[in-house]
N, C-alpha and C positions, 0 to 999 in steps of 0.2 A: 503494499500501500504505500509507503514512504516512496519508493522510486517512480511510482506513477504519478505522484503529489508532487515532489520535486520537478520531476519532468513539466507536468503545469505549469509551477511559479516560474521555471526558468524559459517555456518555450516562448518564439519568437524569433528567431535569427534561421533563417534559410541557409543563408550563403555559406555558413560556417558549422565545423561540426561544434557542440558544445561536450565540455567533459568536464568532470568533478578529479578534481585534483587534491583532494582532502581525504581522510583514514576515512574507511568505512565504520569506525570503532570507536567509544568512548575514548575521549581525550581531555587530558587534566590544563586547567586554567594554563592559560601561556603558550599551551599548542602552536605552532607557526608552520603554514605553508607555503610552499611557493611550485609555480612551470619549472620544471627541467630547464629551460631556456626560453627567447623569446619570440614571436612571431605579431604577425597580425592577429587583433583581439577587438573585441566587437562588444565586448562587455566583460565584466570580474563583480560577481554576484555572491554573498554570502548571506548563512543563517543557522540557526540551529534547529537541529532536526528535529525532536520529540517536545519542545517547551519554548519559552521567550529566552534569551539569553544575549549577551554581550560580545559584540563581536566586531573585526575590524576588515579592510578590505586596500589593498595599495595596488597599484602601477608603478613598476620601479623601469626604467629605463634599461636597454640593452645591454649594459655593464653592470645591471646587477645594486648599485649604489644609490645612485639616484633617485628620489622618489617624484612622479611625474604628478599622480593622484594620489589622493588619502579622504576616505569618507569618514574619519575618526571612527570615535567608540559608539556605537549603535547599539539601541534594542534589535533582536531580530527573530523573528519567530517563521520557520518556513510552512506550517502548518498556514498560517494568516497570510501570509506576503509580505510579513515586514524583512528586509532585507538592507544587509549594506550593500552598496550596488554603485558601480562606475558603469557609466555607459559610452564613454567615449573612447573614439576607436583608433590604435597606433598600434606602433609596436613596441610591445609591451612583455613585461614580466611578471606575470599577477600574480598576488600575495594575499594571504589570511593571514587570522590569527585570532583568536579563542580567547576574547576580553574577560571571561566573564571569573567566578570563585568556588565552581564545583564544577565537575566531570560531565561532560559531555558530550556528543555527538557533533560535529560542525561540518556542516557544507560550505562548498569549494567549488563555483563553477565558473570557466570560463570558457573563451570558444578559442579556436585555431583553424587557419584553411584547410 
């Protein structure tokens, strides 16, 4: 059910493949994930899978050290559509972080051509 729900939340990109780059298990506060490399991104969306929780999304420049965009810390909930989302297009590394205080499953999705 969660996979279908997440697919609906993150639907809408026809030209690029949507993929999840975070773990599919519960992770501790402070867990950080990033794509293996840079490519053309159309969005970077992050949310807590099973409830509400704090999360953050960023885009980094291809070198991996310069922040291009940052959502800041936001309340998220995949089930209600509350996302930390970057919708700008460009050649980026996608990054996400669990900013909460208890362990939970974070869903981080981005696009690649």
